[in-house]
N, C-alpha and C positions, 0 to 999 in steps of 0.2 A: 822464576816467579814472574808473573805478569801483573803489572800495576794498572788498575782501572781507575779512570778519572771521569767525572761528569762535570757539566758546567757549574753545578752547585758545589762540587768537590774538586775544584781546579788545583793544579800544583801551585807551589808558593809564588811563582812568577806570573801566574794567571794563564787564561786560555790563549791570549795573544801570543805569549812566548811559546806555549806548547804547540799551537798551530803552525807558527812560522818556523819552528825548529824541526817540525815533522814533514811539512809539505814543501819539499825542496827538490831541485832548484826552481826558483820562480823567475820568469823573464821580467825585465824592467821596462815599463813605459816611462819614458822621460817626457813628461807632459808640459807643453808650453801653452800658455793662455795669455790673454790681455784683459785687464780690468776695464770696467765701464769708463774710467777716466783716462785709459790709454797706457797704463803701467804694465809692462811685460812681466810675466811670472814664469818660473820654471822649477819643477820638482820631480823627483823620481818616485814611481809607484810600482811595487812588486805584486800587488793584487791586480793582475792584468792578464787578459787572454782574448782570444777571438770568440765573439758571441754568435756570429752568423756570417756566412759567406755570400748569401744572395738574399737581401742586399748585404754588402760588406759592412759589418758592425763590430767595433772593438769595445771591450768592457774594461773599465778602470774603476777600482773601488777606492774611495777616499775614506780613511779612518779618521773621523773628526771633520768638523766643518772648516776645512782649510781654504786658503786663497784659491786653489784650483777649482774646488767645488763652487765657491761663490762666483768666480769669474765665468764658469760654464753656465751657471744659472743666469747671470747677467747678460752674457753675449751670445750664448748658444753655440760656441765654437771652441775647439782645442786642436792641438797637434800632438800626436804620439811620435816622438823621435826614438830611434833605436840606436843606442850607444855601442861602443866597442870597449875591449879590454883597456886600450890606451886612454880611454876617457873615464875609467872607473873612479878615479879620485875626484875629478871635477863633478861627476854625476853625484857622488856622495856629498860633496860640498854644497850642492843645491838643495840638500835635504835639511840644511840648518834652519832654525826658526827665524827667518827674516821677517821684518814687518811687512804688512800689505803694501806699504809705499815703496818698498825696495824693489829694484830691478835686479833679479838674480843673474841675468846675463852679464850685466856690468860688474856686479859684486864678485863674480868668479872668473871673469875674463873670457867669456864666450861671445860669439857673434850671433846676434838676432837677425836672421835673414828673412826677407819678405816671403810669405807663402804664396802659392799660385792662386788659391781660391779664397781661403779664410783670412780674416784680419789678424789672427794670432800668428806670431812669428814662428819660424822653425829654427832649430839649432843648426847653424851652418856646418859645424864640425861633425854632426851626426850623419852617417852615410845613408840612412833611410828615414823618411818622414811621412807619416800618414796624416793628412789634413782631414779633420772630422767636423761635422755639424751634429749638434746634440739630437739624438734620436729619442732619448728618454733619460730621466733621472729617477732612479728607484731609491727612495729614502728608506733606509733600514734602521733609523733611530740614531745610533751613534756613528753610523757610516752611511755612505751613499754610493750606489753603483751608477757610474756615468757611462751611458751607452752612446757611442759616437758612430754615425754613418760616415764611412770613408768617401770623400769627394775628390781626393787627389793623392797620388803617391809619387814621391820623388826618390830616386835611388842613384847613388854615385856609381859610375862605371866600374871602379876598382873592386867592388864587392859582387859584381855580376858574374855568373857562370855562363858557359856557352849556350845553355838552354834558355837563357833570358830570365832566369830567376836568381835571387841572391844566393851566393855560395856561403854556407855556414863557416867554412874554414877561412874564408877571406874576411867575413864580417866579424867573427869572434866576439859575440855579444856576451857581456857579463851577466851574472844572475845574483839574486839575493838568496841567502841561506838563513839559518837561525842566528840569534844573538846579533853580533856586529859583523858576521861573516858575509863576504861576497865570494862568488864563485867565478873561476875562469871558465872559458868555454871548454866543455868536455870533449874527449875523443869520441869519434863516431864510427858507425859501421852501417853498411847497407843491409836492410832486412825488409824485402818486399812483403806487402800484405798478401796473405794466402788467397788463392783463387779457388772457387768450387769446381 
């Protein structure tokens, strides 16, 4: 039997729970920002993807008007850090409801490193960081899509492959699943795109 839901007839836990348990795995943007008064902020976002490659634009959606959204509105900058399996617990720790005056880097014992272009710091422990300037903010009511144009990318040597690109099996990025589940990096296989 197939169960059919509509937004008006959502399951008991709501559409958020249904969507996040169904659309998996989701990559995690570990977004660092700085407030207008200079307070660093760090939080993980699993509503994250590539929006465009030319120009390079990343898309991060904030559910609710959180510190990240406010900071991007105020400063026009953010950094998308890519974490690893070994950072999974501390990534999750930065999702706690800290006050806007809190410095999540200090709260969880991470290093805020100076970025190359933007004022927002990057996570020194994260092997990949995309520095972004705000391209657009699309207000969706209860959420906002933050579109950031990539202005600098820094990558640690240990996750690089011989072809000059990050190696998935060296990076081992975690993902978000449904409920309170996080995913480890899955096994992979080569499957070239068909040619006509």
